[in-house]
NURO-675556 format. One record per residue (C-alpha): residue in three letters; y, z, x. Coordinates in steps of 0.02 Angstrom, whole numbers, padded with zeros to 5 digits, always signed. Layout:
// NURO-675556
ALAYZX
...
//
This chain:
// NURO-675556
MET+00494-00428+00025
LEU+00501-00337-00143
VAL+00366-00350-00293
ASN+00394-00262-00455
SER+00268-00235-00587
VAL+00384-00292-00723
TYR+00376-00470-00647
THR+00198-00478-00584
ASP+00031-00408-00588
ILE-00086-00345-00452
SER-00162-00519-00409
GLN-00001-00597-00392
ALA+00060-00461-00285
ARG-00083-00487-00168
THR-00053-00671-00160
VAL+00132-00642-00118
VAL+00079-00522+00019
GLU-00041-00639+00084
GLU+00071-00785+00104
HIS+00219-00671+00171
LEU+00112-00590+00300
ALA+00018-00756+00363
ARG+00194-00827+00393
VAL+00275-00689+00479
CYS+00148-00566+00555
ALA-00007-00658+00626
TRP-00073-00512+00721
VAL-00102-00395+00569
ASP-00271-00374+00490
LEU-00230-00466+00338
GLY-00398-00416+00249
GLY-00359-00244+00279
VAL-00187-00247+00222
LEU-00229-00341+00064
LEU-00357-00211+00033
VAL-00239-00069+00039
VAL-00110-00163-00065
SER-00250-00183-00195
GLU-00299+00001-00197
LEU-00121+00074-00194
VAL-00050-00044-00337
THR-00215-00005-00432
ASN-00183+00184-00424
ALA-00006+00161-00471
GLN-00058+00049-00625
ARG-00200+00166-00678
HIS-00120+00341-00638
ALA+00073+00322-00656
ARG+00100+00236-00830
GLY+00085+00064-00752
GLN+00264+00028-00672
TRP+00258+00018-00496
GLU+00368-00066-00354
LEU+00280-00139-00191
ARG+00381-00166-00039
VAL+00326-00246+00119
GLN+00430-00225+00286
THR+00378-00300+00452
ASP+00449-00319+00626
ARG+00363-00383+00791
HIS+00270-00223+00806
ARG+00227-00153+00635
VAL+00193-00189+00452
ARG+00243-00062+00329
VAL+00190-00062+00148
ASP+00261+00061+00015
VAL+00203+00063-00161
THR+00323+00172-00271
ASP+00291+00233-00451
SER+00386+00356-00561
VAL+00259+00505-00557
PRO+00327+00631-00430
LEU+00145+00722-00417
PRO+00056+00676-00267
PRO-00113+00588-00294
ARG-00274+00693-00308
TRP-00390+00654-00170
ARG-00560+00669-00259
PRO-00739+00624-00211
GLY-00787+00448-00238
SER-00919+00421-00365
LEU-01059+00284-00369
ASP-01041+00289-00572
GLY-00886+00167-00574
SER-00752+00312-00615
GLY-00673+00283-00440
GLY-00608+00405-00315
TRP-00625+00289-00170
GLY-00468+00202-00164
LEU-00362+00326-00061
ARG-00497+00350+00059
ILE-00522+00156+00077
ALA-00333+00146+00106
GLU-00332+00286+00231
GLN-00473+00202+00333
CYS-00398+00025+00337
ALA-00218+00079+00383
ASP-00161+00144+00549
THR-00068+00279+00452
LEU-00059+00340+00253
GLU+00068+00457+00188
VAL+00144+00516+00025
LEU+00326+00534+00008
THR+00378+00629-00155
SER+00547+00657-00235
SER+00600+00708-00415
ARG+00609+00516-00464
GLY+00431+00470-00408
LYS+00315+00457-00262
THR+00293+00327-00129
MET+00131+00294-00043
ARG+00169+00224+00125
ALA+00034+00125+00231
GLN+00071+00063+00401
TRP-00008-00048+00540
LEU+00046-00045+00715
ARG+00025-00199+00830
PRO-00114-00166+00949
GLY-00053-00098+01116
ARG+00120-00051+01041
ALA+00091+00139+01018
ASP+00274+00161+01046
ALA+00326+00055+00895
THR+00437+00156+00787
VAL+00464+00151+00590
ALA+00640+00131+00535
//
């Protein structure tokens, strides 16, 4: 499943992901995935000139969410602030997903979050 910022906004992206995962992946913590989608897409919107691409891949044993933008610099991890200025998004994503990683290239970066089906520690990512 692929969602692009040219055709949708953050709210619509969440809805598409929710409907897709409810159909194909009942075991995943849907609330956690949607929170991570919101945080990663919001970061791309806010810090990467607004253009992003969201890809969700699923199989019987894993869910992978990739949010790609055109800025090759890795995100800055900063302390969360209670004044509303942010700093919490990546920490929230890190706590909600089984894994969170940053993949960079000269064309941009991808924030990748994954969830493995409970009891399937041997699940691999393709």
